[in-house]
Each structure stands twice: as C-alpha cells, then as structure tokens.
N, C-alpha and C positions, 0 to 999 in steps of 0.2 A: 321444166325446172325440177331438178332432183334434190332430194334432201336425205342425208344419211343420219340415222339416229341410233343411239345406244338403247336397245329395246329390252326392257325388263321381260324375262322369259314368261313369267306368269301372266303378265298383262298382254303381251304380243304373241303368245304361243300360237294362236290360230293363224295369223298371216305368215309367221315364220314356217310353220309346218305345212301350210298350204303350198307355199312356193317349193319347199323341199319335196313334197309329195308329187307335184306336177313335174319337177325336173328329174328326181331320182327314181321314184316309183313308176310313174306313168311313162316317162320317156326312156329311162335307162333300165327299167325292169328290175330295180333293186327290190328284194323282198321287204315288205313293210316292217317285219320284225327286226330288220337290221338298220333301218333308217333312223329311228328314234332310240336313243340310248341313255344310260344313267348319267352321262356327262352333260346332257342338255340343261337340267336345272342348275348345274354347278358352273356352267360356262357363261361368258359374256357374249351377247348376240348383237349384231348390227342388222338393221333393216333399212333398205334404201327405197324411198318413195319417188316415183316419177309422177309429178303432180300429186294426186291423192291416192295413187295406186301403188301398193307394195309390190316391187318387181325383183328384188334381189335380197339375199341374206347371206350371212356367214357367222361363224362363231370362233371364239378363242377359249380354249380349255384352260383349266387352272395351271396346267404344266407348260403352257405356252405353245400349244399346237393349234394351228389354224385348220379349220375344217368346215364341212358342210356349206361350201361356197356354191350358191345356186342363183342363177339369173333366169327368169322366165324366157322362154324361146322368143316371144315377140319383142322382148326388150334387149336382146343380145346385139352386140356390135356398136353399142353406144357408150362404152366406157364404164358401165355400172359395175362389172366385176372388178375392174381395176380400183374403183372408188372403195368398194367393200374391202379388198385386200389392204389397201393403204390405210384405211380406217382401223382394221384389225392390227396392223403393225403399230400404229400410234397407241392403241390400247396396250399392246405388249410392252412398248417403251415406257409407258406410264407406270407399268408394274415392274420396271427394272429388268425385263428380260433382255439378254444380250443377243439372242437369236430366236427365230421362230422356225418351226418345221411344219411340213404338211405332206400329205400323201396325194400326189397329183395323178389324175387319170392320164394315161398315155397321150390322148389327143390334145391335152392342154398343157403339156410340159413346156412347149415353146412360149406360151402365154406367160407362165411363171418365170421362165428364163429372162424374158424381156423386162420383168420387174425386179431382176437381180437375184433370183433364186438359183441355187446350184443343186443338181441331182446327186444323190449318193446311194450306194447300195444297189441291190439287184431289183428287177421288176418283180412284183408280187400280185397275187389276185386278192381282191377285196370285193365282196358282194358280186362276184362273177365278172369284175371289170379289172383290167390290168392297170396297176399303179406303180409309181416309183416315188420314194421319199425325196423331198427337197428341203433345203434350208436356206435361210438368209440371215446374215449378220446384220444386226440393227445398229445404226450409228446415232449418237445423240446430237 
C-alpha cells in the first residue's frame, strides 16, 4: 500500500535526502555538492511511502519546475515515479501554474512523454548526465 504525502522539508529532510543520495550520488555518480541546492528549503517536496518505507520523492520549485524525481532501485517499475509526478502536477495546479517544466535525463524521456510531456530545446549536460528540457501544459 503506497501513500504520497506533502513532506515538510525540515521535518522530512533525512528520508528525502537519503533517497536522493542513493539514486543520484550512489547510482548515478552525481557529485554531492550538486545534489542539494538552495532551492530545497524553498520548494514543496513529496515523499512516497510503500508500507512504512520511504521509496520515492520529488520537488516543485517556487517557479513551477519539477525536479529531483527519485525512486529507489528496489521500488522501480511499480508506478511510484508516476504517482510522484502526478502529485507534483496537482501541487502546481493548486498554485495556478499553467504549465510545468523539468529537465529529463535522456533514458527517461519516454517515461515523461507517456505522461504528456513534450521535449524542447537541445540536449545539455547537467552533473555529467545528458538531459533535455520538457514541458507539460496543465489543464484544470
């Protein structure tokens, strides 16, 4: 049984950053100095629990950018990433954003396209990983 919560960053900082560390730093070799930034305390974070275990997270920045989507390796393929994305889109709609944008890593562009995102611009490198910007128009 999964449960998605709006996670106050001060209270849930440890599980949020633990998931991101395991996915981005340990698996993808993102430098630790690039993983946590000044937007974390300003952003809204979602945390997804599978039973009592925190297994996925993501954030919505104050300017409507979705980011830091991370699902633990052992929890992938169960729809948790999709749940986090849809939850972040709902948050964006509640704040009257007409669209959301995100920087998608090349291997997951198809995942986002299936959720209605469209790529724009050229590929770029971020933390040594190839990305492309994507956007989705939100409907009320």
